[in-house]
C-alpha positions in Angstrom: -34.6 56.5 15.9 -33.9 59.6 13.7 -31.3 59.3 10.6 -28.4 61.7 11.5 -26.4 61.0 8.3 -26.0 64.0 6.1 -26.7 64.0 2.7 -23.6 63.8 0.4 -22.6 67.6 -0.7 -21.6 68.5 -4.0 -18.2 69.3 -2.7 -18.0 65.9 -1.3 -18.7 64.2 -4.7 -16.2 66.4 -6.5 -13.5 65.4 -4.1 -14.4 61.7 -4.7 -14.4 62.2 -8.4 -11.0 64.0 -8.1 -9.6 61.1 -5.9 -10.6 58.6 -8.6 -9.0 60.5 -11.1 -5.7 60.8 -9.4 -5.6 57.0 -9.2 -5.6 56.6 -12.9 -5.5 60.0 -14.6 -6.6 59.8 -18.3 -4.2 62.5 -19.3 -1.1 60.5 -17.8 -2.2 57.4 -19.5 -2.1 59.3 -22.9 1.2 61.0 -22.0 2.9 57.5 -21.2 1.5 56.0 -24.4 3.0 58.8 -26.5 6.3 58.4 -24.8 6.4 54.6 -25.2 5.6 55.0 -28.8 8.5 57.3 -29.4 10.7 54.8 -27.9 9.4 51.9 -29.8 9.8 53.7 -33.1 13.2 54.8 -32.5 14.2 51.2 -31.3 12.7 49.5 -34.3 14.6 51.9 -36.6 18.0 50.4 -35.4 19.5 53.1 -33.2 21.5 52.5 -30.1 19.9 52.4 -26.6 21.0 55.7 -25.4 19.5 57.6 -28.1 16.1 55.6 -27.5 16.2 56.7 -23.8 17.2 60.2 -24.8 14.2 60.6 -26.9 11.9 59.1 -24.4 13.2 61.6 -21.8 12.8 64.5 -24.2 9.2 63.8 -24.9 8.4 63.4 -21.3 10.0 66.6 -20.4 8.0 68.4 -23.1 4.7 66.8 -22.0 5.1 68.1 -18.4 6.1 64.6 -16.6 7.9 65.1 -13.4 10.2 62.0 -13.8 10.5 59.4 -16.3 12.5 56.2 -15.9 13.0 53.5 -18.6 14.8 50.1 -19.3 15.4 49.5 -23.0 16.7 46.2 -24.4 16.8 45.0 -28.0 13.4 43.5 -27.7 11.5 45.3 -24.9 10.8 48.7 -23.4 9.7 49.1 -19.7 8.8 52.9 -18.9 7.4 54.7 -15.7 6.0 58.0 -16.0 5.8 60.0 -12.6 3.6 63.0 -11.9 3.2 64.0 -8.2 2.3 60.9 -6.3 1.1 58.9 -8.9 2.9 57.2 -11.7 2.2 54.7 -14.7 4.3 51.7 -15.9 4.0 50.3 -19.2 5.9 47.6 -21.1 6.3 47.2 -24.9 7.9 44.5 -26.8 9.8 45.2 -30.2 9.9 42.4 -32.9 11.0 44.6 -35.8 14.8 45.1 -36.7 15.0 47.1 -39.7 17.5 49.8 -40.2 15.7 52.9 -41.7 18.2 55.9 -41.5 15.7 58.2 -42.9 13.3 57.6 -40.1 15.8 57.8 -37.4 16.9 61.1 -39.1 13.2 62.5 -38.7 12.8 61.1 -35.4 16.1 62.5 -34.2 15.0 66.1 -35.7 11.7 65.7 -33.9 13.6 65.1 -30.6 15.6 68.0 -31.0 12.9 70.4 -31.9 10.3 69.8 -29.5 8.7 72.7 -27.8 9.1 73.5 -24.0 5.3 72.3 -23.7 3.3 70.0 -26.1 0.3 67.5 -25.7 0.2 63.7 -26.4 -2.1 64.4 -29.2 0.5 66.6 -30.9 3.1 63.9 -30.1 1.1 61.4 -31.9 0.4 63.5 -34.9 4.1 64.2 -35.4 4.9 60.4 -35.1 2.0 59.5 -37.4 3.6 61.6 -40.1 7.0 60.3 -39.7 5.6 56.6 -39.5 3.6 57.0 -42.6 6.6 57.8 -44.8 7.2 55.1 -47.7 10.7 54.0 -48.3 12.7 56.5 -50.4 13.5 53.9 -52.9 11.8 50.9 -54.4 12.6 47.3 -53.7 14.6 46.6 -56.7 16.6 49.8 -56.1 17.4 48.9 -52.3 18.6 45.4 -53.7 20.8 47.2 -56.3 22.4 49.3 -53.7 23.3 46.3 -52.0 24.7 44.8 -55.0 26.8 48.0 -55.7 28.1 47.9 -52.1 29.2 44.2 -52.4 30.7 44.8 -55.9 32.8 47.6 -54.5 33.8 45.4 -51.5 34.8 42.8 -54.1 37.3 45.4 -55.9 38.7 46.1 -52.5 39.6 42.4 -52.1 41.5 42.6 -55.6 38.5 40.7 -57.5 38.8 40.7 -61.3 36.1 42.6 -63.5 34.1 39.4 -64.2 34.0 38.6 -60.5 32.8 42.0 -59.7 29.9 41.7 -62.1 28.8 38.5 -60.8 29.1 39.6 -57.2 26.7 42.4 -58.0 24.1 39.9 -59.7 24.6 37.5 -56.6 24.1 40.3 -54.1 21.1 41.8 -55.8 19.2 38.5 -56.0 20.0 37.5 -52.6 18.9 41.0 -51.1 15.6 40.8 -53.1 15.2 37.4 -51.5 16.0 38.4 -48.0 13.7 41.5 -48.5 10.7 39.2 -49.7 11.1 36.8 -46.9 11.2 39.5 -44.2 7.9 40.9 -45.5 6.5 37.4 -45.2 7.2 37.4 -41.7 10.0 34.7 -41.9 12.5 34.4 -38.9 15.5 36.5 -39.3 18.0 33.7 -39.1 16.1 31.6 -41.6 15.9 34.5 -44.0 19.8 35.1 -43.8 20.5 31.5 -44.4 18.3 31.4 -47.4 19.8 34.8 -48.8 23.1 33.6 -48.1 22.6 30.6 -50.1 21.1 32.2 -52.8 24.1 34.7 -53.1 26.5 31.8 -52.8 25.0 29.7 -55.4 24.5 32.6 -57.9 28.1 33.6 -57.6 29.4 29.9 -58.3 26.9 29.6 -61.1 27.9 32.9 -62.6 31.5 31.9 -62.6 30.8 28.7 -64.0 28.8 30.3 -66.8 31.5 32.8 -67.7 34.2 30.0 -67.8 31.8 27.9 -70.1 32.5 30.7 -72.7 36.1 30.1 -72.9 37.5 32.2 -70.1 39.5 30.9 -67.2 38.2 32.9 -64.3 39.0 31.3 -61.0 36.6 30.8 -58.2 38.2 33.0 -55.6 37.2 33.6 -52.1 37.6 37.4 -52.7 34.4 37.6 -54.9 32.7 34.8 -53.1 32.6 36.2 -49.6 32.0 39.8 -51.1 28.7 38.7 -52.4 27.2 38.3 -48.8 28.7 41.2 -47.2 25.4 43.1 -47.2 23.9 40.5 -44.7 26.4 41.5 -42.0 24.4 43.2 -39.2 26.5 46.4 -38.9 24.4 48.5 -36.9 23.4 45.9 -34.5 27.3 45.2 -33.7 28.3 49.0 -33.7 25.3 50.0 -31.5 26.0 47.1 -29.1 29.5 48.3 -28.7 28.3 51.8 -28.0 25.6 50.5 -25.5 28.5 48.3 -23.7 30.6 51.5 -23.5 27.6 53.5 -22.1 27.1 50.8 -19.4 23.7 49.6 -21.0 25.1 46.2 -20.5 22.1 44.1 -21.1 21.1 45.9 -24.3 24.9 45.9 -25.4 25.1 42.1 -24.8 21.7 41.3 -26.6 22.6 43.3 -29.7 26.1 41.7 -29.9 24.7 38.2 -29.5 22.0 38.8 -32.0 24.5 40.3 -34.6 26.9 37.4 -33.9 24.1 34.9 -34.6 23.1 36.6 -37.8 26.7 36.6 -39.0 27.0 32.9 -38.1 23.8 32.0 -40.0 25.4 33.9 -43.1 28.8 32.2 -42.5 27.4 28.6 -42.0 25.3 29.0 -45.3 28.3 30.4 -47.2 30.6 27.6 -45.9 28.2 24.8 -46.9 27.8 26.0 -50.5 31.5 26.4 -50.7 31.8 22.7 -50.3 30.4 22.0 -53.7 33.8 23.4 -55.4 37.3 24.8 -54.4 37.7 28.2 -53.6 41.2 29.8 -54.1 42.2 31.8 -51.2 45.9 32.7 -52.0 46.4 36.5 -52.1 46.5 37.7 -55.8 49.9 39.5 -57.0 48.8 42.7 -58.9 51.5 44.5 -61.0 49.9 48.0 -60.7 51.4 51.1 -59.3 50.4 52.4 -55.8 48.8 55.5 -57.5 46.3 53.2 -59.4 45.8 51.3 -56.2 44.8 54.4 -54.3 42.4 55.4 -57.0 40.8 52.2 -57.1 40.8 52.2 -53.3 39.2 55.6 -53.2 36.4 55.0 -55.8 35.6 51.4 -54.5 35.5 52.9 -50.8 33.1 55.7 -51.9 30.8 53.6 -53.8 30.7 50.8 -51.3 29.7 53.2 -48.4 27.2 55.0 -50.4 25.7 51.7 -51.5 25.3 50.5 -47.9 24.0 53.9 -47.0 21.4 53.9 -49.7 20.4 50.3 -48.7 19.5 51.6 -45.3 17.2 54.1 -47.0 19.3 57.0 -46.5 18.7 60.3 -48.1 21.1 61.3 -51.1 22.9 64.0 -48.8 23.6 61.8 -46.1 24.7 59.0 -48.3 27.2 61.4 -50.1 28.6 62.6 -46.7 29.1 58.8 -45.7 30.8 58.2 -48.8 33.4 61.0 -48.7 34.1 59.8 -45.0 34.5 56.1 -46.3 36.9 57.5 -49.0 39.0 59.4 -46.6 39.0 56.8 -43.7 39.3 53.5 -45.7 41.8 54.8 -48.3 44.0 56.1 -45.7 43.8 52.6 -43.8 44.7 50.8 -47.0 47.9 53.0 -47.6 48.9 52.6 -44.0 48.6 48.6 -44.4 50.4 48.7 -47.6 53.2 50.7 -45.9 53.6 48.1 -43.2 51.3 49.2 -40.3 49.7 46.5 -38.6 46.0 46.1 -39.7 44.6 46.3 -36.4 46.2 49.7 -35.6 45.3 50.9 -39.0 41.8 49.9 -38.6 41.4 51.5 -35.2 42.9 54.8 -36.5 40.8 54.7 -39.4 37.5 54.1 -37.5 38.5 56.9 -35.0 38.6 59.2 -38.0 35.3 57.8 -39.0 33.6 58.7 -35.7 35.3 62.3 -35.7 34.5 63.0 -39.4 30.8 61.8 -38.8 30.5 64.1 -35.8 31.8 67.1 -37.9 29.4 66.2 -40.7 26.3 65.8 -38.3 27.3 69.0 -36.4 23.9 71.1 -35.5 21.8 68.0 -35.9 21.9 67.5 -39.7 22.1 63.7 -39.3 22.3 61.2 -36.7 26.1 60.4 -36.3 25.6 56.6 -36.3 23.9 56.9 -39.6 27.0 58.2 -41.1 29.6 56.1 -39.3 28.0 52.3 -39.7 28.1 52.5 -43.5 31.7 54.0 -43.5 33.1 51.0 -41.4 31.5 48.0 -43.1 33.8 48.0 -46.1 36.7 47.3 -43.4 35.0 44.0 -42.3 37.6 41.1 -42.8 35.2 38.7 -44.6 37.7 36.6 -46.5 39.7 36.2 -43.3 36.7 34.8 -41.6 35.7 32.6 -44.4 39.4 31.1 -44.1 39.2 30.6 -40.4 35.8 28.9 -40.9 37.4 26.4 -43.8 40.4 25.6 -41.6 38.3 24.8 -38.8 36.3 22.4 -40.9 39.3 20.7 -42.4 40.9 20.2 -39.0 43.8 22.8 -39.3 42.9 24.1 -35.9 46.0 26.1 -35.7 45.3 28.2 -38.7 41.6 28.3 -37.5 42.4 29.8 -34.2 44.9 32.1 -36.0 42.5 33.4 -38.6 39.8 33.6 -35.9 41.8 35.7 -33.7 42.8 38.1 -36.4 39.0 38.7 -37.3 38.3 39.1 -33.7 41.2 41.7 -33.3 40.0 43.7 -36.4 36.5 43.8 -35.4 37.5 44.9 -31.8 39.6 47.6 -33.6 36.7 48.9 -35.3 34.7 49.2 -32.1 37.5 50.8 -30.1 38.0 53.4 -32.9 34.3 54.3 -32.9 33.9 54.3 -29.2 37.1 56.4 -28.5 35.8 59.0 -31.3 32.4 59.0 -29.5 34.2 59.7 -26.1 36.0 62.6 -27.8 33.1 64.3 -30.0 30.0 63.8 -27.8 30.3 65.3 -24.3 26.5 64.7 -23.7 27.4 60.9 -24.4 30.6 61.1 -22.3 29.6 62.8 -19.1 26.8 61.0 -17.2 24.0 63.5 -16.0 21.9 62.3 -12.7 
């Protein structure tokens, strides 16, 4: 019987190759990888989920992707790139949580300046350049910035000159310890506990050493708590609140939960070391005029905010802008409290001012707003009140513990409400959902 099957034509073979390419096109794989890498870098640098999604969508549009969807949490990104009738889904895990405002600023600028059309190779080249940048300051400088920030916070809590010096040394050594443990891959909770213990022991030892020379410097909670302030995960808590307000509930809950656990790790360590001696918690009476107080508040607020900004690897222009915002907002807050305004109301108004001033300073894409607002609100954290509540809980004074804990919660909520309200007022793109 004669074989009637016709030989495969060149056109048929070409059609088969096109069909195979359509199932898993190499170009879509490359584009999907570039988009996912952008999101991972943004997430690992400490920004909010909304900005991570925004950057991924911007890259996908520039690459010519028809539609891009993403699910972003604190530790994972799941992204799907659609082109015609085909799509590719990739999942990535994030295990790095290091705030790097210089990288955030450059990634945000990269997002804003993307051309209308680009290639995956060009995206990777731009990301390689951003990722290859070394920290702006050496490790010792980062630790010193943390020490300055904590020392300034001690001034705001009415610490004495000797205490302020000891706070600087304690925070400096603890920041170096945490940095070294982090580079060794130690669990962040363990690193926080150890760093808090180093700061606490150093503070107690420093005060004892000063008193051994004949001084009578009391061991006050104002300085003791100030020495560990740099451990508070401000970026996590603020971005968590913004994510919740944006209805990214999963990401927001994860960030707030992780931030709360880090805070508790530091708090438990600080409380444990404090059992060695007795901490004085009574407010200190200061016989100085309001004018002197205002000067001290302004200087300490500016130095504290700039210290935190530099600790987050901020360029000096960004840190200077954040410092000015901190001077205006926190000094105004303390003046209002001194005049009899409730601390919750004063804090909410001050944080609203921080958000608005940060938006003005960041106008035109100069800086990401969050890199200005987070350092400016960290000096408003009620650290001494939180420690008093923890001590009261341990001693069985549950009424004082509940009252102190509620005050701390209200102040923290006031910070979040102020920042979220400012975001609603200043960022229409964030406020209005685009479908």
